C-alpha positions as CSV (number, residue, x, y, z in Angstrom):
1,M,65.6,147.3,146.7
2,A,68.5,149.4,148.0
3,R,66.4,150.4,151.0
4,A,65.6,146.8,151.8
5,L,69.2,145.8,151.5
6,A,70.3,148.7,153.7
7,Q,67.8,147.7,156.3
8,D,68.8,144.0,156.1
9,A,65.3,142.9,155.3
10,E,64.3,139.3,155.7
11,I,61.6,139.3,153.0
12,F,61.9,140.9,149.5
13,L,58.9,141.4,147.3
14,L,59.9,142.2,143.7
15,D,57.5,143.0,140.9
16,E,59.0,142.4,137.5
17,P,62.6,143.4,138.5
18,F,64.0,142.6,135.1
19,V,61.7,144.8,132.9
20,G,63.5,147.6,131.1
21,I,67.1,146.7,132.0
22,D,69.9,145.4,130.0
23,A,71.4,141.8,130.2
24,T,74.3,142.9,132.3
25,S,72.1,144.5,134.9
26,E,69.8,141.5,134.9
27,A,72.8,139.2,135.5
28,L,73.8,141.4,138.4
29,I,70.4,141.3,140.0
30,I,70.2,137.5,139.6
31,S,73.6,137.2,141.3
32,L,72.3,139.4,144.2
33,L,69.1,137.4,144.5
34,K,71.0,134.1,144.6
35,K,73.2,135.5,147.4
36,L,70.2,136.7,149.3
37,R,68.6,133.3,148.9
38,D,71.8,131.6,150.1
39,D,71.8,133.9,153.1
40,G,68.4,132.6,154.1
41,K,66.3,135.6,152.9
42,T,62.8,135.1,151.5
43,L,62.3,136.3,147.9
44,L,58.9,136.6,146.2
45,V,59.4,137.7,142.6
46,V,56.6,138.4,140.0
47,H,58.0,137.3,136.7
48,H,56.5,136.6,133.3
49,D,59.4,135.5,131.1
50,F,58.9,131.7,130.9
51,Q,62.2,131.2,129.2
52,K,64.1,132.2,132.3
53,V,62.0,130.8,135.2
54,A,63.7,127.5,135.5
55,D,67.1,129.1,135.4
56,Y,66.4,131.8,137.9
57,F,64.0,130.4,140.5
58,D,63.8,127.3,142.8
59,E,60.1,127.4,143.6
60,I,57.1,128.6,141.7
61,I,53.5,129.8,142.4
62,L,51.1,129.9,139.5
63,L,47.9,131.9,140.0
64,N,44.8,132.6,138.0
65,K,42.1,134.0,140.4
66,Q,43.1,131.0,142.5
67,L,46.1,128.9,143.3
68,I,47.0,126.7,140.3
69,T,50.1,125.1,141.7
70,I,53.0,125.7,144.1
71,G,56.3,124.0,144.6
72,P,59.7,123.2,143.0
73,V,60.1,124.6,139.5
74,E,61.2,121.2,138.1
75,E,57.9,119.6,139.3
76,H,55.3,122.4,139.0
77,F,56.4,124.5,136.0
78,T,54.9,122.2,133.4
79,D,53.0,122.9,130.2
80,E,49.8,121.6,131.8
81,M,50.2,124.0,134.8
82,I,51.0,126.9,132.5
83,K,47.9,126.2,130.4
84,K,45.8,126.1,133.5
85,A,47.2,129.4,134.7
86,Y,46.5,131.0,131.3
87,T,43.0,129.4,131.0
88,I,44.0,127.3,128.0
89,K,42.3,124.0,128.2
90,A,44.9,121.3,128.8
């Protein structure tokens, strides 16, 4: 991430950036990600903690061998879509 920041990247691909860090570090990363978003950067974050998705992200992509849903978190991060993504019959 430091290299991407130093190079002023336009797109950031982050795979589970909050795994294995403490709450303070997580809050710092979220603050940085929000600043990057506000600066017009594109962020694609793989994240599996459902409790924090709505707080941390504006848009969501749910996949399970194919696209399940994509769009604003408040519209697409529903129990029905989560069940589809995890192959639980709705």
